[in-house]
LOLO-461614 format. One record per residue (C-alpha): residue number from 1; residue in one letter; z, x, y. Coordinates in steps of 0.25 Angstrom, whole numbers. Layout:
% residues N
i aa Z X Y
NUM a Z X Y
...
//
This chain:
% residues 103
i aa Z X Y
1 m 0 0 0
2 a 3 11 10
3 a -10 18 7
4 t -17 5 10
5 l -10 3 23
6 c -13 17 27
7 l -28 15 24
8 l -29 2 31
9 s -22 7 43
10 s -31 20 44
11 s -44 11 42
12 v -39 2 54
13 f -36 14 62
14 s -49 21 59
15 s -57 9 63
16 s -50 7 76
17 v -52 21 80
18 a -67 20 77
19 q -69 9 87
20 a -73 12 101
21 a -62 10 111
22 p -63 -3 120
23 q -69 0 133
24 p -62 -6 145
25 t -68 -17 152
26 g -61 -16 166
27 n -57 -31 166
28 g -43 -30 162
29 a -30 -29 169
30 i -16 -24 168
31 f -5 -34 173
32 f 9 -28 177
33 h 20 -38 180
34 p 34 -33 179
35 d 42 -46 178
36 g 48 -50 191
37 t 40 -41 200
38 s 30 -44 211
39 a 22 -37 221
40 s 34 -36 230
41 h 41 -27 219
42 w 28 -18 219
43 d 29 -17 234
44 i 44 -13 235
45 t 42 -3 224
46 r 30 3 232
47 i 38 4 245
48 l 51 9 239
49 h 44 20 231
50 y 32 24 239
51 g 34 18 253
52 p 27 7 260
53 d 14 14 260
54 g 15 20 245
55 f 8 16 233
56 l 13 13 219
57 n 4 16 207
58 w 1 1 206
59 d -5 2 219
60 r -14 13 215
61 l -21 4 204
62 p -35 2 206
63 v -34 -13 205
64 i -21 -21 206
65 t -17 -35 211
66 t -4 -42 213
67 y 1 -53 205
68 r 7 -65 210
69 g 16 -71 200
70 h 22 -83 207
71 l 24 -96 199
72 f 20 -110 202
73 d 34 -114 205
74 q 41 -101 211
75 l 37 -88 217
76 g 45 -79 208
77 g 40 -77 194
78 t 47 -79 181
79 s 45 -71 168
80 n 41 -83 160
81 a 32 -89 170
82 g 26 -75 174
83 a 22 -74 159
84 v 15 -87 159
85 t 8 -83 172
86 h 4 -70 167
87 a -1 -76 153
88 t -9 -87 159
89 g -13 -83 173
90 t -8 -95 179
91 r 5 -98 187
92 a 17 -104 180
93 h 29 -111 183
94 a 42 -103 183
95 k 48 -109 171
96 s 35 -108 163
97 f 35 -101 149
98 g 20 -105 146
99 s 9 -112 152
100 e 0 -124 148
101 l -14 -120 152
102 k -24 -131 152
103 p -38 -127 149
//
């Protein structure tokens, strides 16, 4: 049995190595959202560490945008409603733990 598993794993490994690596398409995104932060947190970090005219490494990214995470019924986000917003791309209510999206 150990020899069979070893043989199977080596054949899977060798076939995956033989395939060409996927080429980037340029239409992806990396989304960073530490829970409970907003654009004001990045601003105060920039000012405290680098001064009002300084730059964070985030500021040096070639393309970046701010995220507005307010909800339908309040300005501050919640972890659960924030997860719904991130997963569905729509605003959620503060007490939401899911969403019923109609097609």
